[in-house]
C-alpha positions as CSV (number, residue, x, y, z in Angstrom):
1,M,16.9,4.2,1.5
2,I,19.2,7.2,2.0
3,T,21.0,9.0,-0.9
4,R,24.1,11.1,-0.2
5,N,23.7,13.6,-3.0
6,N,23.2,17.3,-2.2
7,I,23.9,17.0,1.5
8,Q,23.0,20.3,3.2
9,T,23.5,21.9,6.6
10,L,20.2,23.1,8.0
11,T,18.8,24.2,11.3
12,G,16.9,21.6,13.4
13,A,13.6,23.4,12.7
14,K,14.2,23.2,8.9
15,T,15.4,19.6,9.2
16,I,12.1,18.7,10.9
17,I,10.0,20.2,8.1
18,E,12.1,18.6,5.4
19,T,11.9,15.2,7.2
20,L,8.1,15.4,7.5
21,K,7.9,16.1,3.8
22,N,10.1,13.2,2.9
23,L,7.8,11.0,5.0
24,G,4.9,12.1,2.9
25,V,3.3,14.5,5.4
26,D,1.3,17.3,3.7
27,T,-0.9,18.6,6.6
28,V,-0.2,19.5,10.2
29,F,-2.9,20.4,12.8
30,G,-1.7,22.5,15.6
31,Y,-1.6,25.5,17.9
32,P,1.6,27.7,18.3
33,G,3.4,28.7,21.5
34,G,6.7,30.3,22.5
35,V,8.8,27.2,22.6
36,V,8.0,26.1,19.0
37,L,8.2,29.5,17.3
38,E,11.2,28.6,15.2
39,L,9.3,25.5,13.9
40,Y,6.2,27.6,13.0
41,D,8.5,30.1,11.3
42,E,9.7,27.3,9.0
43,I,6.1,26.1,8.3
44,H,5.3,29.7,7.3
45,K,8.2,29.7,4.8
46,D,7.4,26.3,3.4
47,K,4.8,26.0,0.6
48,E,4.2,22.2,0.7
49,I,3.0,21.6,4.2
50,K,-0.4,23.0,5.1
51,H,-1.0,24.0,8.7
52,I,-4.5,24.0,10.1
53,L,-4.9,26.3,13.1
54,V,-7.4,24.9,15.6
55,R,-8.7,26.5,18.7
56,H,-7.6,23.9,21.3
57,E,-4.9,21.3,21.3
58,Q,-7.2,18.4,22.0
59,S,-9.1,19.4,18.8
60,A,-5.8,19.3,16.9
61,V,-5.3,15.6,17.8
62,H,-9.0,14.7,17.0
63,S,-8.7,16.5,13.7
64,A,-5.4,14.7,12.9
65,E,-7.2,11.4,13.7
66,G,-10.1,12.4,11.4
67,Y,-7.5,13.1,8.7
68,A,-5.9,9.7,9.3
69,R,-9.2,7.9,9.2
70,E,-10.2,9.6,6.0
71,T,-6.8,9.1,4.1
72,G,-5.1,6.1,5.7
73,K,-2.1,8.4,6.2
74,C,-0.4,9.3,9.5
75,G,-1.9,12.4,11.1
76,V,0.5,15.0,12.5
77,V,0.0,17.4,15.4
78,L,2.2,20.3,16.5
79,V,1.8,22.0,19.9
80,T,3.9,23.9,22.4
81,S,5.2,22.9,25.8
82,G,3.4,22.5,29.2
83,P,-0.3,22.9,28.9
84,G,-0.1,22.8,25.1
85,A,1.3,19.3,25.4
86,T,-0.9,18.1,28.2
87,N,-4.0,19.3,26.4
88,T,-3.4,16.7,23.7
89,L,-3.8,13.8,26.2
90,S,-7.5,13.0,25.6
91,G,-7.0,12.9,21.9
92,I,-4.0,10.7,22.2
93,V,-5.9,8.2,24.4
94,N,-8.7,8.2,21.8
95,A,-6.4,7.4,18.9
96,Y,-4.5,4.8,20.9
97,L,-7.7,2.8,21.9
98,D,-9.2,3.0,18.4
99,G,-5.9,2.3,16.6
100,Y,-5.2,5.3,14.3
101,P,-1.7,6.6,13.5
102,L,-0.5,9.9,14.8
103,I,2.8,11.7,15.3
104,V,2.2,14.3,18.1
105,L,5.0,16.9,18.2
106,T,5.3,18.7,21.5
107,G,7.6,21.5,22.4
108,Q,9.8,21.3,25.5
109,V,11.9,23.6,27.6
110,F,15.6,24.1,27.0
111,K,17.7,20.9,27.6
112,N,19.5,22.4,30.7
113,L,16.1,23.1,32.3
114,L,14.7,19.6,32.0
115,G,13.6,18.3,35.4
116,K,13.8,21.7,37.1
117,D,10.2,22.7,37.0
118,A,10.9,25.4,34.5
119,F,8.0,27.6,33.2
120,Q,5.6,25.4,31.2
121,E,7.7,22.2,31.7
122,A,5.7,19.0,31.6
123,N,7.2,15.5,31.4
124,I,4.9,14.6,28.5
125,C,6.8,11.4,27.6
126,D,6.2,9.8,31.0
127,I,2.6,11.1,31.0
128,C,1.8,9.5,27.7
129,K,3.7,6.2,28.1
130,S,0.5,4.2,28.8
131,C,-1.5,5.6,25.9
132,T,1.0,5.7,23.0
133,K,2.9,3.0,21.1
134,K,6.1,4.8,21.9
135,T,7.4,8.2,23.1
136,F,10.6,9.9,22.1
137,Q,12.5,13.0,23.3
138,I,15.0,14.7,21.0
139,T,17.7,16.7,22.7
140,S,20.1,16.9,19.8
141,A,19.4,17.9,16.2
142,K,21.5,15.1,14.9
143,D,18.9,12.7,16.1
144,I,15.9,14.3,14.3
145,Q,15.9,12.3,11.1
146,K,16.4,8.8,12.5
147,T,13.9,9.5,15.4
148,F,11.2,10.8,13.0
149,I,11.6,7.7,10.8
150,E,11.4,5.3,13.7
151,A,8.3,7.2,15.0
152,Y,6.6,7.1,11.7
153,K,7.2,3.3,11.3
154,T,6.0,2.7,14.8
155,A,2.8,4.7,14.3
156,M,2.0,3.0,11.0
157,S,3.0,-0.6,11.8
158,G,0.9,-3.5,13.2
159,K,-2.0,-2.1,15.1
160,K,-1.5,1.6,14.3
161,G,-1.5,4.2,16.9
162,P,-0.1,7.5,18.2
163,V,3.5,8.3,19.1
164,V,4.8,11.4,20.8
165,I,8.0,13.2,19.9
166,D,9.1,15.8,22.5
167,L,11.4,18.5,21.1
168,V,13.6,20.5,23.4
169,K,13.9,24.1,22.3
170,D,17.7,23.9,21.8
171,I,17.4,21.8,18.7
172,F,15.4,24.2,16.5
173,K,18.4,26.6,16.0
174,E,21.1,23.9,16.2
175,K,22.8,23.3,12.8
176,V,22.9,19.7,11.5
177,V,23.7,17.8,8.3
178,F,20.5,16.9,6.5
179,E,20.6,13.9,4.2
180,P,17.8,13.9,1.6
181,M,15.7,10.7,1.9
182,N,13.9,8.5,-0.6
183,F,11.7,7.0,2.1
184,E,10.0,3.7,1.4
185,F,7.8,2.1,4.0
186,D,6.6,-1.4,3.9
187,Q,4.0,-1.8,6.6
188,N,5.2,-4.3,9.2
189,F,2.3,-6.7,9.2
190,V,2.4,-10.1,10.9
191,Y,1.8,-12.3,7.9
192,V,0.2,-15.7,8.3
193,D,1.6,-18.8,6.8
194,S,-1.5,-20.8,7.2
195,A,-5.1,-20.6,8.3
196,S,-5.6,-24.4,8.5
197,N,-6.8,-24.2,12.1
198,L,-9.6,-21.8,11.1
199,N,-10.4,-23.8,8.0
200,Q,-10.8,-27.0,10.1
201,M,-13.1,-25.3,12.6
202,L,-15.2,-24.0,9.8
203,E,-15.5,-27.5,8.3
204,N,-16.7,-28.8,11.6
205,S,-19.1,-26.0,12.2
206,E,-22.8,-25.9,11.4
207,K,-23.6,-22.3,12.5
208,P,-20.6,-20.0,12.1
209,L,-20.8,-16.3,12.5
210,I,-18.4,-13.5,11.5
211,V,-18.0,-10.5,13.8
212,A,-16.5,-7.7,11.7
213,G,-14.6,-5.3,14.0
214,G,-12.6,-2.1,13.4
215,G,-9.6,-4.3,12.4
216,V,-11.3,-5.1,9.1
217,K,-11.3,-1.4,8.3
218,H,-7.7,-0.9,9.4
219,S,-6.4,-3.8,7.2
220,K,-8.6,-2.7,4.3
221,A,-10.1,-6.2,4.1
222,E,-13.6,-5.2,3.1
223,D,-13.4,-6.9,-0.3
224,E,-11.9,-10.1,1.1
225,L,-14.7,-10.3,3.6
226,S,-17.3,-9.8,1.0
227,K,-15.8,-12.5,-1.2
228,L,-15.6,-15.0,1.7
229,V,-19.3,-14.4,2.6
230,S,-20.4,-14.6,-1.0
231,K,-18.6,-18.0,-1.3
232,T,-19.8,-19.5,2.0
233,D,-23.0,-17.8,3.0
234,I,-21.7,-17.2,6.6
235,P,-23.8,-14.6,8.4
236,V,-22.1,-11.4,9.5
237,V,-22.5,-8.9,12.4
238,S,-20.4,-6.0,13.3
239,T,-19.2,-4.0,16.2
240,M,-19.7,-0.2,16.2
241,M,-16.2,0.3,15.0
242,G,-16.7,-2.2,12.2
243,L,-19.8,-0.6,10.8
244,G,-19.6,-0.2,7.0
245,T,-17.0,-3.0,6.5
246,F,-19.6,-5.3,5.2
247,P,-22.6,-4.1,3.0
248,Q,-25.6,-3.5,5.3
249,N,-28.0,-4.3,2.5
250,D,-26.6,-7.8,2.0
251,K,-28.9,-10.6,3.0
252,N,-26.1,-12.0,5.2
253,Y,-25.7,-8.9,7.3
254,F,-27.6,-8.9,10.6
255,G,-26.6,-5.7,12.3
256,M,-24.5,-4.4,15.2
257,I,-23.8,-6.3,18.4
258,G,-23.7,-4.8,21.8
259,I,-25.9,-3.4,24.5
260,F,-27.3,-0.8,22.1
261,G,-27.1,-3.0,19.1
262,D,-29.6,-5.0,17.1
263,N,-31.5,-7.9,18.7
264,S,-30.9,-10.0,15.6
265,A,-27.1,-9.6,15.9
266,N,-27.0,-10.3,19.6
267,N,-29.3,-13.4,19.2
268,L,-27.1,-14.8,16.5
269,L,-24.1,-14.3,18.7
270,K,-25.7,-16.7,21.2
271,E,-27.1,-19.1,18.6
272,S,-24.0,-19.7,16.6
273,D,-21.5,-22.5,17.3
274,L,-18.4,-20.7,16.0
275,V,-17.8,-17.0,16.3
276,I,-15.0,-15.7,14.1
277,S,-13.8,-12.3,15.5
278,L,-12.1,-10.1,12.9
279,G,-10.3,-7.3,14.8
280,A,-12.9,-6.9,17.6
281,R,-12.0,-6.6,21.2
282,F,-15.3,-7.7,22.9
283,N,-15.2,-5.1,25.7
284,D,-17.9,-4.6,28.3
285,R,-20.4,-3.2,25.8
286,I,-21.1,-6.7,24.5
287,V,-24.4,-8.0,25.8
288,D,-23.4,-11.5,26.9
289,R,-19.8,-12.3,26.6
290,E,-20.2,-15.7,28.4
291,C,-22.0,-17.0,25.3
292,L,-18.7,-16.9,23.5
293,N,-17.0,-19.3,25.8
294,G,-15.7,-22.3,23.9
295,K,-16.6,-21.0,20.4
296,L,-14.6,-17.9,19.9
297,F,-11.9,-17.7,17.2
298,Q,-9.9,-14.5,17.3
299,V,-8.1,-12.9,14.4
300,D,-6.1,-9.8,15.3
301,I,-2.9,-8.1,14.4
302,N,-2.3,-7.1,18.0
303,K,-1.3,-10.1,20.2
304,N,-2.3,-8.1,23.3
305,E,-6.0,-8.3,22.2
306,I,-6.0,-12.1,22.2
307,S,-8.0,-13.5,25.1
308,R,-8.0,-10.0,26.7
309,V,-11.6,-10.5,27.8
310,I,-12.7,-14.0,26.8
311,K,-10.3,-16.9,27.2
312,T,-9.7,-18.7,23.9
313,D,-7.1,-21.1,22.6
314,N,-8.1,-20.5,19.0
315,F,-6.6,-17.5,17.4
316,I,-4.4,-16.1,14.6
317,I,-2.1,-13.1,15.2
318,G,-1.9,-11.5,11.8
319,D,-3.2,-9.1,9.2
320,I,-7.0,-9.8,8.6
321,K,-6.7,-9.2,4.9
322,D,-4.0,-11.9,4.7
323,V,-5.9,-14.3,6.9
324,L,-9.1,-14.0,4.9
325,S,-7.2,-14.7,1.6
326,K,-6.0,-18.0,3.1
327,I,-9.5,-19.4,4.1
328,S,-10.1,-22.1,1.5
329,I,-13.1,-24.1,2.6
330,S,-15.6,-25.2,-0.1
331,K,-18.5,-25.7,2.4
332,R,-21.5,-23.4,2.2
333,F,-23.8,-22.6,5.1
334,S,-26.9,-21.7,3.1
335,D,-29.3,-23.5,5.4
336,W,-27.9,-21.7,8.5
337,S,-28.1,-18.4,6.6
338,I,-31.7,-19.0,5.7
339,N,-32.6,-20.0,9.3
340,A,-30.9,-16.9,10.6
341,Q,-33.3,-14.7,8.7
342,A,-35.9,-15.4,11.3
343,F,-34.0,-13.4,13.8
344,R,-34.6,-10.2,11.8
345,T,-38.1,-9.9,13.2
346,A,-36.8,-9.4,16.7
347,N,-35.4,-5.9,16.1
348,K,-36.8,-3.0,18.2
349,T,-39.4,-0.7,16.7
350,R,-39.3,3.0,17.7
351,F,-42.4,4.8,18.9
352,K,-42.9,8.5,19.6
353,Q,-43.3,9.2,23.3
354,T,-44.8,12.7,22.9
355,N,-45.8,15.0,20.1
356,M,-42.4,16.7,20.1
357,L,-39.8,16.0,17.4
358,H,-37.8,12.8,18.2
359,S,-34.2,12.2,17.5
360,F,-34.8,8.9,15.6
361,E,-37.1,10.8,13.2
362,V,-34.4,13.3,12.4
363,I,-31.8,10.7,11.7
364,K,-34.2,8.6,9.6
365,E,-34.9,11.7,7.5
366,I,-31.2,12.4,7.1
367,E,-30.8,8.8,5.9
368,K,-33.6,9.3,3.3
369,F,-32.2,12.6,2.2
370,T,-28.6,11.4,1.8
371,K,-29.1,7.7,0.9
372,N,-26.6,6.2,-1.5
373,E,-24.4,9.3,-1.3
374,A,-20.7,8.9,-0.4
375,I,-20.6,10.8,2.9
376,T,-18.3,10.8,5.9
377,F,-20.4,11.1,9.1
378,T,-18.8,11.8,12.4
379,S,-20.4,11.6,15.8
380,E,-19.8,12.8,19.3
381,V,-20.6,10.5,22.2
382,G,-24.1,10.0,23.7
383,Q,-27.6,9.1,22.7
384,H,-27.2,10.9,19.4
385,Q,-24.2,8.6,18.5
386,L,-26.4,5.5,18.9
387,W,-29.4,6.9,17.0
388,A,-26.9,7.7,14.2
389,V,-25.4,4.2,14.1
390,Q,-28.8,2.6,14.4
391,N,-30.6,4.5,11.7
392,L,-27.9,5.5,9.1
393,S,-26.6,3.1,6.5
394,F,-22.9,2.6,5.9
395,Y,-20.6,1.0,3.4
396,K,-17.1,1.4,2.1
397,D,-17.4,5.0,0.9
398,R,-20.2,6.0,3.3
399,K,-18.8,5.7,6.7
400,I,-18.9,7.1,10.3
401,F,-16.1,8.1,12.6
402,V,-17.0,7.4,16.2
403,S,-15.0,7.4,19.4
404,G,-15.1,3.7,20.2
405,G,-12.7,2.8,23.0
406,S,-12.5,6.1,24.8
407,G,-16.0,7.6,24.3
408,T,-14.7,11.1,24.0
409,M,-17.1,14.0,24.0
410,G,-15.7,16.7,21.8
411,F,-14.4,14.2,19.2
412,G,-17.0,14.6,16.5
413,L,-16.6,18.2,15.2
414,P,-12.8,18.2,15.2
415,S,-12.7,14.8,13.5
416,A,-15.1,16.2,10.9
417,I,-12.6,19.0,10.4
418,G,-9.8,16.5,9.7
419,A,-12.0,14.6,7.3
420,A,-13.0,17.8,5.4
421,V,-9.4,19.0,5.2
422,A,-8.4,15.6,3.9
423,N,-11.1,15.3,1.3
424,P,-12.6,18.8,0.4
425,S,-14.8,17.4,-2.4
426,K,-16.6,15.0,-0.1
427,Q,-19.6,15.9,2.1
428,V,-18.9,15.6,5.8
429,V,-21.8,15.5,8.4
430,C,-21.2,15.8,12.1
431,I,-24.0,14.5,14.3
432,T,-23.8,15.8,17.8
433,G,-25.8,16.5,21.0
434,D,-26.1,19.8,22.7
435,G,-23.8,18.6,25.5
436,S,-21.1,17.2,23.3
437,F,-21.2,20.2,20.9
438,Q,-20.3,22.5,23.7
439,M,-17.1,20.6,24.3
440,A,-15.7,21.8,20.9
441,L,-18.0,24.5,19.6
442,H,-15.0,26.9,19.4
443,E,-13.9,24.9,16.4
444,L,-16.6,26.7,14.4
445,A,-13.9,29.3,13.9
446,T,-11.7,26.7,12.2
447,C,-14.6,25.6,10.0
448,K,-15.1,29.2,8.9
449,D,-11.4,30.0,8.5
450,Y,-10.8,27.1,6.1
451,N,-14.3,27.2,4.4
452,L,-15.0,23.6,5.2
453,N,-18.0,21.8,3.9
454,I,-19.4,20.4,7.1
455,K,-23.0,20.0,8.1
456,I,-23.5,20.1,11.9
457,I,-26.6,18.3,13.1
458,I,-27.3,19.1,16.8
459,L,-29.9,16.9,18.5
460,N,-30.8,19.4,21.3
461,N,-32.7,17.9,24.2
462,G,-31.5,20.1,27.0
463,Y,-29.9,17.1,28.8
464,L,-26.8,15.1,28.9
465,G,-29.1,12.5,27.4
466,M,-27.2,9.3,28.0
467,V,-26.4,10.2,31.6
468,R,-30.1,11.0,32.1
469,Q,-31.2,7.7,30.7
470,L,-28.8,5.9,33.0
471,Q,-30.1,7.9,35.9
472,D,-33.6,6.7,35.0
473,K,-32.4,3.1,35.2
474,F,-29.9,3.1,38.1
475,C,-30.8,6.2,40.2
476,D,-34.6,6.0,40.4
477,G,-35.0,8.9,38.0
478,V,-33.0,11.4,40.1
479,Y,-31.5,13.7,37.5
480,S,-28.4,15.0,39.3
481,E,-26.5,17.6,37.3
482,T,-27.9,16.3,34.0
483,K,-30.2,19.1,32.7
484,I,-28.0,21.6,31.0
485,S,-28.3,25.2,29.7
486,N,-27.4,26.0,26.2
487,P,-26.6,29.0,24.1
488,D,-28.7,29.9,21.1
489,F,-26.7,27.7,18.7
490,V,-28.0,29.4,15.6
491,T,-27.1,32.9,16.9
492,L,-23.8,31.5,18.1
493,A,-23.0,30.1,14.6
494,K,-23.9,33.4,13.0
495,S,-21.4,35.1,15.3
496,Y,-18.8,33.0,13.7
497,G,-20.1,33.9,10.2
498,I,-21.8,30.5,9.8
499,N,-25.4,30.1,8.8
500,G,-27.9,28.0,10.7
501,L,-31.5,27.0,11.2
502,R,-33.6,25.9,14.2
503,V,-36.0,23.0,13.6
504,S,-38.8,22.0,16.0
505,S,-41.3,20.1,13.9
506,F,-41.2,17.1,11.5
507,D,-42.4,19.2,8.5
508,E,-39.4,21.5,8.9
509,I,-36.8,18.7,8.6
510,L,-36.6,18.3,4.8
511,P,-36.6,22.1,4.0
512,A,-33.8,22.6,6.5
513,L,-31.7,19.8,5.0
514,Q,-32.3,21.1,1.5
515,T,-31.1,24.5,2.6
516,A,-28.1,23.2,4.5
517,F,-26.9,20.8,1.7
518,S,-27.4,23.4,-1.1
519,T,-24.2,25.2,0.1
520,N,-20.6,24.1,0.2
521,D,-20.1,26.0,3.5
522,T,-20.4,24.9,7.1
523,F,-24.0,24.9,8.2
524,V,-25.6,24.3,11.6
525,I,-29.1,22.8,12.1
526,D,-30.3,22.9,15.7
527,F,-33.1,20.3,16.2
528,A,-35.2,20.8,19.3
529,V,-36.0,17.2,20.2
530,E,-37.9,15.3,22.9
531,P,-36.0,15.6,26.2
532,I,-36.9,12.2,27.7
533,E,-36.5,10.1,24.5
534,T,-34.7,6.9,25.3
535,L,-32.9,4.3,23.2
């Protein structure tokens, strides 16, 4: 709704700031440059929008995604032209595949220089077309408000995701009439008239199984899922992105599916006669996708995910929360739920391979120390990520942010920054490996600058651990370019003004955790762990 009272003439830069505020934006993650100086000048003058200065543009996007995951709002990024814009690409891909809303604002050269290979010109709109929901380029200040509104609605509607708005330098000083907005946004879900097909298939089923994917989290359908399972006794498994959407201590929860998942969950996937997928994509990380043939029922808000991997004629395109509220069967599957309990004994038991400290021991102790506390965990990508999801417990207010679709090293610490900025009173814990940490360790400066309460857990094995494990399996144990050198992470942290400890024995774990969690500052614990530990 647009009101026409108090119409003002503003510069394009001021119009952008006022439009962002009208859209409910209170935080921007970014890195300045010459092309966007006028916009940064307006941010400096403004008292309502907080700017978080990161140390790399990729980190700005990951941080904005962490902010979006923590708050449910749209994350906003501001960078300059050329390399400033192209450095955002990995973060944009990450948000696109995992479905989190971002507006990425990129500076661009003057309008009359477009397409002439001007200094720091990059055609970011064309570059990003395959990994955004939509790209926009604004060449006239009069288009700012309507473009930002469309971009916001695009990012936040349906399966959420990133959009790019490319801003040519001319528009920042250009004068334009600004119309104050009372912006109201009704998320554009695809609502479902009926779930009769799914109801009928459940009535005909004897051994149904629910797979809770990331879409349950996106649609905020955790309560509806719990109510359905309580009423029907249907067993539940999750994908990695769906962890925490269903209580892990519930008798009907059987773990995470996938090649690094729980045996109980994977076996139930094969044993069931109806698999109800709630917002899961079933990519190549699933153990045996052929077992789903003929028994898969997909529920997803994104029509492009239907039958992407496994052919099925049974699906609903719509909001998962809406779909679950329309399931109305009275049948209970208690016998199947009881029989399914036998699969729990099949889960893998971890054993120490040497006398050195092992990663799974560290994570188990973190779980004991923080159990039942509302914590946001974040993870990088590698063995440490899988030890984290295998040994920590999650529920609605105790969650983990992982890079699911893209598997981006360098995601964990910046996303932790976004979560900590979004919710300063909540404890944030980043679990990382020595390889992944070096992808974004410069963001320790950001942690210090903004006094963020982040505990950084480094599982330091001196290898790119996941690559080394794959080389064991597929390359006859030839470790080509896998063993890595590391700085002294504790000394490095101290050079940024951040305290840290090094831990190399089991008896040191608890005292180190007690020290780290006794402060509200960023704290680094470097755990020296067994180099050849495998999942």
